[in-house]
C-alpha positions as CSV (number, residue, x, y, z in Angstrom):
1,M,0.0,0.0,0.0
2,P,1.6,3.3,-1.0
3,S,2.5,5.6,1.8
4,H,0.0,8.3,1.0
5,F,-2.0,8.0,4.1
6,G,-1.2,10.8,6.6
7,F,-3.7,9.4,9.1
8,L,-1.5,6.3,9.5
9,E,1.5,8.5,10.6
10,E,-0.8,10.4,12.9
11,F,-2.0,7.1,14.4
12,I,1.6,6.0,14.9
13,L,2.6,9.3,16.6
14,N,-0.4,9.1,18.9
15,L,0.4,5.5,19.7
16,L,3.9,6.4,20.7
17,K,2.7,9.3,22.9
18,K,0.1,7.1,24.5
19,N,2.9,4.6,25.4
20,G,5.2,7.1,27.1
21,F,7.2,8.2,24.1
22,E,5.9,11.7,23.9
23,T,9.4,13.1,24.3
24,L,10.8,11.8,21.1
25,T,12.9,14.4,19.3
26,E,12.0,15.3,15.7
27,E,15.1,13.3,14.6
28,Q,13.9,10.2,16.5
29,Q,10.4,10.7,15.0
30,L,11.9,10.9,11.5
31,A,13.8,7.6,12.2
32,Y,11.0,5.6,13.9
33,V,7.6,6.8,12.6
34,P,8.3,5.9,8.9
35,Q,9.4,2.4,10.0
36,F,6.3,1.8,12.1
37,T,4.1,3.3,9.4
38,A,5.6,0.9,6.8
39,Q,4.9,-2.0,9.1
40,L,1.3,-1.0,9.5
41,E,1.0,-0.4,5.7
42,E,2.3,-3.8,5.0
43,R,-0.3,-5.4,7.4
44,L,-3.0,-3.4,5.7
45,G,-1.8,-4.5,2.2
46,L,-1.8,-8.1,3.3
47,E,-5.4,-7.7,4.5
48,L,-6.7,-5.7,1.6
49,M,-4.9,-6.8,-1.6
50,P,-6.4,-10.4,-1.7
51,K,-9.8,-8.8,-1.7
52,L,-9.2,-7.0,-5.0
53,S,-10.5,-8.5,-8.3
54,D,-8.2,-8.8,-11.3
55,E,-9.7,-5.6,-12.7
56,Q,-9.2,-3.7,-9.4
57,T,-5.6,-5.0,-9.1
58,E,-4.9,-3.6,-12.5
59,A,-6.4,-0.2,-11.5
60,F,-4.3,-0.4,-8.3
61,A,-1.1,-0.9,-10.4
62,E,-2.0,2.0,-12.7
63,M,-2.5,4.3,-9.7
64,I,0.9,3.3,-8.3
65,E,2.5,4.2,-11.6
66,R,0.8,7.6,-11.8
67,D,2.4,10.6,-10.1
68,G,0.4,12.8,-7.8
69,V,-2.2,10.3,-6.6
70,G,-3.3,11.8,-3.3
71,E,-4.8,10.4,-0.1
72,E,-8.3,11.2,-1.1
73,E,-8.1,9.3,-4.4
74,W,-6.5,6.3,-2.7
75,L,-9.2,6.3,0.0
76,A,-11.9,6.5,-2.7
77,F,-10.3,3.6,-4.6
78,W,-10.1,1.4,-1.5
79,K,-13.6,2.2,-0.3
80,Q,-15.0,1.4,-3.7
81,A,-13.0,-1.7,-4.2
82,V,-13.3,-3.3,-0.7
83,S,-16.8,-3.0,0.8
84,T,-15.4,-3.7,4.3
85,F,-12.5,-1.3,4.0
86,D,-13.3,0.8,7.1
87,E,-13.8,-2.2,9.3
88,D,-10.8,-4.0,7.9
89,V,-8.6,-1.0,8.5
90,M,-9.9,-0.5,12.0
91,R,-9.3,-4.1,12.9
92,V,-5.8,-4.1,11.5
93,M,-4.9,-0.9,13.3
94,Q,-6.3,-2.2,16.6
95,T,-4.2,-5.4,16.3
96,F,-1.2,-3.4,15.3
97,A,-1.7,-1.0,18.3
98,S,-1.9,-4.0,20.7
99,D,1.2,-5.5,19.2
100,M,3.1,-2.2,19.3
101,E,2.0,-1.5,22.9
102,R,3.3,-4.8,24.0
103,I,6.7,-4.2,22.3
104,L,7.0,-0.7,23.5
105,S,6.2,-1.7,27.1
106,Q,9.0,-4.3,26.9
107,Q,11.4,-1.5,25.6
108,K,10.5,0.7,28.5
109,T,11.1,-2.0,31.1
110,G,14.0,-3.7,29.4
């Protein structure tokens, strides 16, 4: 899933703050937030991509090749292509948050 979803980065930042990492410097945020966001995007892709038809997969590939495809267009594509998009995204994000909270709590205590 292309990283055109600002709400995912915002979600990651809020998750870090919620888990006691609110004092990350901008440099640390630049190092960690993209990595966590990429992990979340990968999970979303693994959930959503198999739900695309062959035609939708072709449309997805065409969008990747085009420059300037923004968040609104991506969201419109996914919501049209996957009827359970909102629920799927919410479920994946909740699972990711639980996993990340567990990992972060180990980092704070370890």
